[in-house]
FIKOL-582505 format. One record per residue (C-alpha): residue number from 1; residue in one letter; x, y, z. Coordinates in nm, 3 decimals. Each point is the difference from the previous one (the first is absolute). Layout:
% residues N
+-----+------+---------+---------+---------+
!  nr ! rest !      px !      py !      pz !
+-----+------+---------+---------+---------+
! NUM !    A !       X !       Y !       Z !
...
+-----+------+---------+---------+---------+
***
This chain:
% residues 265
+-----+------+---------+---------+---------+
!  nr ! rest !      px !      py !      pz !
+-----+------+---------+---------+---------+
!   1 !    M !   0.237 !   6.033 !  -3.355 !
!   2 !    S !  -0.209 !  -0.008 !  -0.302 !
!   3 !    A !  -0.404 !   0.052 !   0.029 !
!   4 !    M !  -0.197 !  -0.250 !   0.022 !
!   5 !    P !  -0.249 !  -0.025 !  -0.321 !
!   6 !    L !  -0.382 !   0.102 !   0.001 !
!   7 !    W !  -0.217 !  -0.288 !   0.031 !
!   8 !    K !  -0.354 !   0.000 !  -0.201 !
!   9 !    I !  -0.240 !   0.072 !   0.229 !
!  10 !    A !  -0.362 !  -0.107 !  -0.077 !
!  11 !    C !  -0.310 !  -0.012 !   0.227 !
!  12 !    Q !  -0.292 !  -0.233 !  -0.044 !
!  13 !    E !  -0.311 !   0.142 !  -0.154 !
!  14 !    Q !  -0.244 !   0.004 !   0.266 !
!  15 !    L !   0.190 !   0.201 !   0.241 !
!  16 !    L !   0.001 !   0.314 !  -0.279 !
!  17 !    P !  -0.267 !   0.211 !  -0.026 !
!  18 !    G !  -0.185 !   0.051 !  -0.359 !
!  19 !    A !  -0.292 !  -0.169 !  -0.162 !
!  20 !    S !   0.190 !  -0.117 !  -0.309 !
!  21 !    I !   0.373 !  -0.160 !  -0.038 !
!  22 !    E !   0.112 !   0.307 !  -0.192 !
!  23 !    E !  -0.164 !   0.228 !   0.314 !
!  24 !    K !   0.240 !  -0.219 !   0.206 !
!  25 !    W !   0.294 !   0.021 !  -0.213 !
!  26 !    E !  -0.037 !   0.387 !   0.010 !
!  27 !    F !  -0.006 !   0.017 !   0.415 !
!  28 !    A !   0.270 !  -0.275 !   0.020 !
!  29 !    Q !   0.272 !   0.182 !  -0.227 !
!  30 !    S !  -0.064 !   0.356 !   0.192 !
!  31 !    A !   0.073 !  -0.249 !   0.336 !
!  32 !    G !   0.323 !  -0.122 !  -0.107 !
!  33 !    F !  -0.117 !  -0.360 !  -0.149 !
!  34 !    D !   0.187 !  -0.163 !  -0.331 !
!  35 !    G !  -0.319 !  -0.222 !  -0.061 !
!  36 !    I !  -0.323 !  -0.163 !   0.123 !
!  37 !    E !   0.014 !  -0.341 !   0.118 !
!  38 !    L !  -0.348 !  -0.134 !  -0.098 !
!  39 !    R !  -0.210 !  -0.226 !   0.263 !
!  40 !    A !  -0.162 !  -0.305 !  -0.130 !
!  41 !    R !  -0.292 !  -0.163 !   0.254 !
!  42 !    D !  -0.216 !  -0.140 !  -0.291 !
!  43 !    D !   0.143 !  -0.176 !  -0.283 !
!  44 !    E !  -0.319 !   0.049 !  -0.265 !
!  45 !    A !  -0.027 !   0.388 !   0.096 !
!  46 !    F !   0.380 !   0.056 !  -0.017 !
!  47 !    E !   0.033 !  -0.194 !  -0.346 !
!  48 !    A !  -0.310 !   0.222 !  -0.080 !
!  49 !    R !   0.204 !   0.318 !   0.077 !
!  50 !    L !   0.233 !  -0.087 !  -0.293 !
!  51 !    G !  -0.098 !   0.251 !  -0.270 !
!  52 !    A !  -0.057 !   0.318 !   0.269 !
!  53 !    L !   0.369 !  -0.082 !   0.153 !
!  54 !    K !   0.132 !  -0.029 !  -0.356 !
!  55 !    R !  -0.125 !   0.336 !  -0.104 !
!  56 !    A !   0.139 !   0.116 !   0.297 !
!  57 !    V !   0.327 !  -0.088 !  -0.067 !
!  58 !    G !  -0.023 !   0.134 !  -0.335 !
!  59 !    R !  -0.036 !   0.327 !   0.188 !
!  60 !    G !   0.316 !  -0.036 !   0.199 !
!  61 !    V !  -0.140 !  -0.193 !   0.311 !
!  62 !    V !   0.281 !  -0.245 !   0.140 !
!  63 !    L !  -0.132 !  -0.341 !   0.106 !
!  64 !    P !   0.327 !  -0.186 !   0.075 !
!  65 !    A !  -0.157 !  -0.283 !   0.215 !
!  66 !    V !  -0.332 !  -0.142 !   0.178 !
!  67 !    C !  -0.058 !  -0.138 !   0.309 !
!  68 !    L !  -0.244 !  -0.313 !   0.079 !
!  69 !    D !  -0.181 !   0.010 !   0.338 !
!  70 !    G !   0.198 !  -0.326 !   0.056 !
!  71 !    L !   0.083 !  -0.334 !  -0.102 !
!  72 !    A !  -0.195 !  -0.199 !   0.210 !
!  73 !    L !   0.103 !  -0.387 !   0.074 !
!  74 !    G !  -0.283 !  -0.052 !   0.299 !
!  75 !    G !  -0.285 !  -0.169 !  -0.067 !
!  76 !    D !  -0.057 !  -0.309 !  -0.245 !
!  77 !    V !   0.205 !  -0.060 !  -0.326 !
!  78 !    D !  -0.284 !   0.166 !  -0.208 !
!  79 !    R !   0.072 !   0.353 !   0.160 !
!  80 !    C !   0.383 !  -0.073 !   0.003 !
!  81 !    A !  -0.054 !  -0.058 !  -0.411 !
!  82 !    D !  -0.263 !   0.306 !  -0.033 !
!  83 !    A !   0.310 !   0.196 !   0.187 !
!  84 !    F !   0.268 !  -0.071 !  -0.254 !
!  85 !    R !  -0.258 !   0.023 !  -0.298 !
!  86 !    Q !  -0.059 !   0.369 !   0.110 !
!  87 !    V !   0.383 !   0.098 !   0.009 !
!  88 !    A !   0.062 !  -0.159 !  -0.351 !
!  89 !    A !  -0.304 !   0.232 !  -0.123 !
!  90 !    R !   0.149 !   0.310 !   0.186 !
!  91 !    V !   0.309 !  -0.083 !  -0.160 !
!  92 !    G !  -0.119 !   0.060 !  -0.358 !
!  93 !    V !  -0.198 !   0.324 !   0.085 !
!  94 !    I !   0.295 !   0.156 !   0.136 !
!  95 !    A !   0.221 !  -0.120 !  -0.298 !
!  96 !    A !  -0.246 !   0.176 !  -0.235 !
!  97 !    L !   0.035 !   0.341 !   0.179 !
!  98 !    G !   0.391 !  -0.002 !  -0.002 !
!  99 !    G !   0.051 !  -0.116 !   0.400 !
! 100 !    R !   0.270 !  -0.223 !   0.100 !
! 101 !    V !  -0.095 !  -0.104 !   0.329 !
! 102 !    V !  -0.283 !  -0.238 !   0.193 !
! 103 !    V !  -0.001 !   0.046 !   0.360 !
! 104 !    A !  -0.118 !  -0.309 !   0.127 !
! 105 !    P !  -0.026 !  -0.042 !   0.420 !
! 106 !    V !  -0.005 !  -0.355 !   0.104 !
! 107 !    S !  -0.316 !   0.046 !   0.227 !
! 108 !    D !  -0.316 !  -0.204 !   0.158 !
! 109 !    G !  -0.159 !   0.292 !   0.067 !
! 110 !    P !  -0.018 !   0.241 !   0.341 !
! 111 !    L !   0.052 !  -0.184 !   0.314 !
! 112 !    L !   0.005 !  -0.334 !  -0.201 !
! 113 !    Q !  -0.366 !  -0.011 !  -0.014 !
! 114 !    V !   0.011 !  -0.311 !  -0.272 !
! 115 !    P !   0.268 !  -0.224 !   0.183 !
! 116 !    S !   0.207 !  -0.184 !  -0.271 !
! 117 !    Q !  -0.127 !  -0.391 !  -0.005 !
! 118 !    R !   0.341 !  -0.100 !  -0.097 !
! 119 !    S !   0.310 !  -0.053 !   0.204 !
! 120 !    S !   0.299 !   0.321 !  -0.063 !
! 121 !    T !   0.194 !  -0.241 !  -0.172 !
! 122 !    E !  -0.309 !  -0.109 !  -0.267 !
! 123 !    D !  -0.060 !   0.405 !  -0.016 !
! 124 !    Y !   0.328 !   0.014 !  -0.071 !
! 125 !    L !   0.005 !  -0.230 !  -0.295 !
! 126 !    T !  -0.315 !   0.143 !  -0.132 !
! 127 !    L !   0.143 !   0.358 !   0.008 !
! 128 !    S !   0.315 !  -0.163 !  -0.178 !
! 129 !    D !  -0.170 !  -0.152 !  -0.291 !
! 130 !    G !  -0.223 !   0.293 !  -0.038 !
! 131 !    L !   0.263 !   0.239 !   0.001 !
! 132 !    R !   0.178 !  -0.201 !  -0.241 !
! 133 !    L !  -0.323 !   0.018 !  -0.258 !
! 134 !    L !  -0.067 !   0.390 !   0.081 !
! 135 !    A !   0.398 !   0.088 !  -0.089 !
! 136 !    E !   0.012 !  -0.185 !  -0.325 !
! 137 !    R !  -0.355 !   0.202 !  -0.105 !
! 138 !    A !   0.176 !   0.314 !   0.114 !
! 139 !    A !   0.322 !  -0.050 !  -0.149 !
! 140 !    R !  -0.215 !  -0.060 !  -0.334 !
! 141 !    E !  -0.118 !   0.356 !   0.016 !
! 142 !    G !   0.301 !   0.169 !   0.136 !
! 143 !    V !  -0.124 !   0.032 !   0.339 !
! 144 !    S !   0.095 !  -0.065 !   0.387 !
! 145 !    I !  -0.197 !  -0.200 !   0.262 !
! 146 !    C !   0.096 !   0.165 !   0.335 !
! 147 !    L !  -0.087 !  -0.250 !   0.287 !
! 148 !    Q !  -0.029 !   0.164 !   0.321 !
! 149 !    P !   0.066 !  -0.106 !   0.354 !
! 150 !    V !  -0.301 !   0.132 !   0.208 !
! 151 !    N !   0.032 !  -0.022 !   0.425 !
! 152 !    R !  -0.115 !  -0.329 !   0.172 !
! 153 !    Y !  -0.304 !   0.162 !   0.103 !
! 154 !    E !  -0.155 !   0.028 !  -0.385 !
! 155 !    G !   0.191 !  -0.280 !  -0.191 !
! 156 !    H !   0.185 !  -0.325 !  -0.013 !
! 157 !    P !   0.275 !  -0.175 !  -0.088 !
! 158 !    V !   0.193 !   0.348 !  -0.084 !
! 159 !    N !   0.050 !   0.210 !   0.214 !
! 160 !    T !   0.349 !   0.134 !  -0.068 !
! 161 !    L !   0.226 !   0.154 !  -0.302 !
! 162 !    D !   0.198 !  -0.319 !   0.050 !
! 163 !    Q !  -0.265 !  -0.235 !  -0.029 !
! 164 !    A !  -0.123 !   0.154 !  -0.295 !
! 165 !    V !   0.363 !   0.015 !  -0.184 !
! 166 !    G !  -0.041 !  -0.388 !   0.091 !
! 167 !    L !  -0.273 !  -0.066 !  -0.222 !
! 168 !    C !   0.142 !   0.217 !  -0.270 !
! 169 !    R !   0.305 !  -0.143 !  -0.004 !
! 170 !    A !  -0.161 !  -0.356 !  -0.005 !
! 171 !    V !  -0.227 !   0.101 !  -0.363 !
! 172 !    G !   0.320 !   0.129 !  -0.111 !
! 173 !    L !  -0.127 !   0.272 !  -0.228 !
! 174 !    P !   0.077 !   0.339 !  -0.044 !
! 175 !    S !  -0.408 !   0.095 !   0.043 !
! 176 !    A !   0.001 !  -0.121 !   0.331 !
! 177 !    R !   0.090 !   0.262 !   0.199 !
! 178 !    V !  -0.060 !   0.130 !   0.356 !
! 179 !    A !  -0.199 !   0.326 !   0.115 !
! 180 !    A !   0.107 !   0.136 !   0.357 !
! 181 !    G !  -0.299 !   0.125 !   0.230 !
! 182 !    T !   0.166 !   0.223 !   0.251 !
! 183 !    F !  -0.294 !   0.001 !   0.198 !
! 184 !    H !  -0.011 !  -0.378 !   0.070 !
! 185 !    M !   0.380 !   0.016 !  -0.001 !
! 186 !    N !  -0.010 !   0.178 !   0.324 !
! 187 !    I !  -0.173 !  -0.296 !   0.139 !
! 188 !    E !   0.186 !  -0.293 !  -0.125 !
! 189 !    E !   0.334 !   0.112 !  -0.091 !
! 190 !    A !   0.290 !   0.019 !   0.291 !
! 191 !    D !   0.182 !   0.267 !  -0.209 !
! 192 !    P !  -0.172 !   0.145 !  -0.308 !
! 193 !    A !   0.247 !   0.169 !  -0.123 !
! 194 !    G !   0.214 !  -0.298 !   0.019 !
! 195 !    A !  -0.294 !  -0.198 !  -0.163 !
! 196 !    L !  -0.039 !   0.241 !  -0.310 !
! 197 !    L !   0.388 !  -0.015 !  -0.069 !
! 198 !    A !   0.009 !  -0.412 !   0.027 !
! 199 !    A !  -0.314 !   0.004 !  -0.218 !
! 200 !    G !   0.110 !   0.279 !  -0.228 !
! 201 !    P !   0.071 !  -0.233 !  -0.325 !
! 202 !    W !  -0.336 !  -0.127 !  -0.037 !
! 203 !    L !  -0.193 !   0.267 !   0.077 !
! 204 !    G !  -0.248 !   0.151 !  -0.235 !
! 205 !    H !  -0.179 !   0.264 !   0.181 !
! 206 !    V !  -0.028 !   0.147 !   0.370 !
! 207 !    E !  -0.334 !   0.079 !   0.133 !
! 208 !    L !  -0.008 !   0.360 !   0.262 !
! 209 !    A !  -0.155 !  -0.032 !   0.295 !
! 210 !    D !   0.069 !   0.137 !   0.352 !
! 211 !    S !   0.016 !  -0.216 !   0.330 !
! 212 !    N !  -0.352 !   0.090 !   0.070 !
! 213 !    G !  -0.129 !  -0.059 !  -0.377 !
! 214 !    F !  -0.036 !   0.360 !  -0.044 !
! 215 !    E !   0.203 !   0.204 !  -0.262 !
! 216 !    P !   0.366 !  -0.001 !   0.033 !
! 217 !    G !   0.100 !   0.247 !   0.279 !
! 218 !    A !  -0.312 !  -0.070 !   0.208 !
! 219 !    G !   0.202 !  -0.311 !   0.209 !
! 220 !    H !   0.343 !  -0.110 !   0.084 !
! 221 !    V !   0.134 !  -0.127 !  -0.300 !
! 222 !    D !   0.394 !   0.095 !  -0.049 !
! 223 !    W !  -0.047 !   0.107 !  -0.391 !
! 224 !    W !   0.386 !   0.143 !   0.020 !
! 225 !    A !   0.099 !  -0.352 !   0.053 !
! 226 !    A !  -0.271 !  -0.183 !  -0.226 !
! 227 !    F !   0.101 !   0.224 !  -0.265 !
! 228 !    A !   0.339 !  -0.022 !   0.067 !
! 229 !    A !  -0.054 !  -0.400 !  -0.055 !
! 230 !    L !  -0.136 !   0.008 !  -0.271 !
! 231 !    D !   0.299 !   0.235 !  -0.149 !
! 232 !    A !   0.232 !  -0.238 !   0.073 !
! 233 !    A !  -0.205 !  -0.289 !  -0.113 !
! 234 !    G !   0.032 !   0.165 !  -0.354 !
! 235 !    Y !  -0.372 !  -0.011 !   0.048 !
! 236 !    D !  -0.165 !   0.258 !  -0.330 !
! 237 !    G !  -0.353 !  -0.087 !  -0.020 !
! 238 !    W !  -0.332 !   0.102 !   0.111 !
! 239 !    T !  -0.094 !   0.127 !   0.372 !
! 240 !    G !  -0.403 !   0.031 !   0.076 !
! 241 !    F !  -0.210 !   0.146 !   0.260 !
! 242 !    S !  -0.234 !  -0.283 !   0.098 !
! 243 !    C !  -0.122 !   0.088 !   0.322 !
! 244 !    R !  -0.251 !   0.217 !   0.217 !
! 245 !    L !  -0.018 !   0.379 !   0.007 !
! 246 !    S !   0.050 !   0.141 !   0.322 !
! 247 !    G !  -0.194 !   0.358 !  -0.099 !
! 248 !    P !  -0.130 !   0.129 !  -0.291 !
! 249 !    P !   0.178 !  -0.138 !  -0.359 !
! 250 !    E !   0.067 !   0.426 !  -0.114 !
! 251 !    A !   0.202 !   0.021 !   0.354 !
! 252 !    V !   0.209 !  -0.317 !   0.093 !
! 253 !    L !   0.079 !  -0.143 !  -0.349 !
! 254 !    P !   0.220 !   0.286 !  -0.101 !
! 255 !    A !   0.129 !   0.024 !   0.325 !
! 256 !    S !   0.074 !  -0.358 !  -0.006 !
! 257 !    V !   0.203 !  -0.024 !  -0.332 !
! 258 !    S !   0.217 !   0.343 !   0.074 !
! 259 !    L !   0.103 !  -0.234 !   0.330 !
! 260 !    L !   0.078 !  -0.299 !  -0.229 !
! 261 !    R !   0.186 !   0.271 !  -0.210 !
! 262 !    Q !   0.218 !   0.114 !   0.267 !
! 263 !    A !   0.042 !  -0.411 !   0.106 !
! 264 !    G !   0.157 !  -0.027 !  -0.313 !
! 265 !    G !  -0.347 !  -0.153 !  -0.167 !
+-----+------+---------+---------+---------+
***
C-alpha cells in the first residue's frame, strides 16, 4: 500500500508568535507549517495591509488563503449586502498576493446573537444568489470562494458539508467550493470521515481544529480517519489551523503538526 501524500498545512496568522508577518513565517516554518493563512476581520484594515503583504511574499512568505470572520446572514438586508461586499474585497487582495482561497464561514455570529429576519428558505436563496456573484468575481481573479458550514449554534442554514455542496452545485461554477471545518463537523456530521469523502470533489480547503476547538491533538477527532478520507477523495488542496491553543504556541504548534504528519497529513 502506497503512503498517503503530505498535505500542505498552513496556520492562521493570529496563532503564530512574532511582531511581523515575516517573523511569524520564520516560526511557522520551524514548527513544520507550509504557509500562513491570513485572517480578515475588517475590510479596510485588511486592504491597507496589501503593500506590506506583497513585500512579504516577495521575501518568500507563502500566503495561500484568507479566512473571514463570517459571511453573516443574520439581521437586515443591508447587513447581508455588506457581508457580500466585504468578501468581494478579500477576493482581490488574496489574488494580488498569489493566494487562491477565500474561506467564508456561513455564520450569524456566536450563539446567533443577531437572529435572521428571514426564513431558512429565504436565507438559502440569499446565500445562493450572493455566492453566484462572488464566484463569478472569483473566477475572474483565479480564486476560489470556499463556503464553510458552521455548527447550529453559530449559524444557519448551512451546517453540513452536504448542504454546502448543494449550494455550490446550484451555482455551477468551479470557483464555488466547500471548506470543511473539522470542529464544526464534529458537532454536525454523524460520520465525519464519510462526509469528507462524499464532499471530496467539491472541497477547496480544510480548516483544522479538534473537537474542543483547540489545536489538532488536544481533543478526540480521529485524524487518521480524516486524512485517509481526504486521500481516498483525491483531495490535493491546502489545510489550515483555525483553532484556539491549549498552551504556548512554541510548545503546542510543533507537536500538533507532528501529530498530523504521523496521521497522514
